[in-house]
N, C-alpha and C positions, 0 to 999 in steps of 0.2 A: 759399532763397537769400541769402545776405548781399549788400547793394548798399554801394558808395563811387561816390558821384555825385560825376562830373567836370567835369563842365561843365554849370552854371547860369547863366543868365540873370542873375538877381538879385546874383548874385557878383560881388565887384569882382576876387578873385584871378583869374579865368578873364582880365580883360580883359589883364591884365599878360603872359598866353602867349600872345599873339596879337600879331603886328606891328604897329606905329604904321601907322596909314593903312589898316589891310587893312577895303576895304570894295565894294562892290559895284564892277565894272569901270567905267570909263568909258564907258558905254555909248550909242548914237546914239539916244535916244529920239524917234520918228518918230510925227506925227500921221499916220496911217495912217487913210483915209476919213472925217475929218476928225469922229472920235468923243470921246467924252469919255477913251477910255482912251490911252495912249502904246504904241508897241511898241517893245519894246528889243530891241537889237540888238547883238551880240555878235560879231564875226572871231574864227577859232581862235588866228589869229596874235597878238591881241591880249591875248589871258588872262593875266593876270599873275598868276604862282602867289609865296605867301611861305610861309616856314617858319612851322610849327604845331606846338609843343610839348603833347600831349598827357599827365600823367601817368599812366605805365603802361602807356605805350604805346611803343615804341620810336621813336628821334629819325630823320629826316628825312623825315618824310610833309610836304608841302605843301598849301596850301588856296586858291583862288580864290572869292570870291563874286561871280555872276555877277547875282542878281537879290534884290531881296528882303534882310532882314535875318534870316538863319537864329536868331538868338539875339532874338528877339523875336516875339512872336504874329503870325501871317501868314503866306505863301508864304514860300518861299525855294527856289533855286537855287545851288548852289555843286558844285566839284570839288574831289578830292581828286588829289593823282599821290603816289605809292609808289615809291623804287628799287627795283631787283630785290634778292630774299630777303627783302623787308620783312615784318615778321610783327606782328600786333596779336592782344590779348589778347579771351578773352569779354568780354565787354558788350551792352549793349542800349540800347536808347532808347525815352523815353515814350510818342514819337508815330511812326508809321507812316514808315519810310524807303522811298525808290521810287528804285531807283540802278541804271543804266545803265553798262555799260562801256564804254569808248571807245579804249582803247589796252592792250596786253599781255594778260597772265593773270590775272583775279584769284580770288587761292585764297578760297575759301568754306565754311566749315562750320556747322551749326545743332547748338545747346546750350551747356550752361553750362557744359563742360568738352570743354577743347580735346584733339580726338581727331582725329589725323592722319587714320585712317583714314575721316574722315565729311568729308573735303573733297572738294568739286567745282570742278570747274576753270571759267571762265567768261571766253567768250572776246568782243572787240571786236561790238557790235549786241546783245547776251544785255543781258534786262530780269529785274531781281528786284523786287518787291514786298515788304518786310517786316515785318510787322505791329508792332505796338507791343509793347515791352516782350518780346521775342520775341528770345534772346541768339543770338549768333554771333561767330566769329572767323576769324580766316582771313590773308591775307597778300599780296605779288605775286610773280609766275614774269616778269621780265622787267620793265623799266619800264613802269610803270597807273597807268593814267588812267581813272576812273568819275566820273560825273555824278550828284549826289545832289539830289531835289527833294523837298519834304513842306511841311508847315506847320509853324512854329516853335512854340515856339521849342523849336532841337535842341539837347539833350542827351547828353551818353555817359555811361553809369553801368558801372562796372565789376562784374561777377559775382565775389566773392571766395572 
């Protein structure tokens, strides 16, 4: 499988694709039980999405980083929003991706070649754990939001 790397944390070119000021939400960190770790609280109504352009992907996808820095080493949580009819090409990530459907219908097929007959529909509450380097493709039916969490750096590699 030939690969074209789209997002790479060390690449300055990717930084120009993200909106200025894209960062973790203005969460309310709270010292719960007086331990050293702060709890991050992000109310759904306060999630602020921004457009994200990924070469090789349709326009219209939006991103919100809830916690961490997806493009650095360490844990992250982010959300993606797709408009009705959105499609994304076969791609893979070098790290495992944990995905929960929040709204709408996520269309997802596994493999390095887009095959509409392989697409499965996932509804709100459905969870998928996609192993590292496992190609997948799909889109959205209706306005769709998903939440991703994993270990960074988060990268997208197109299957060519």
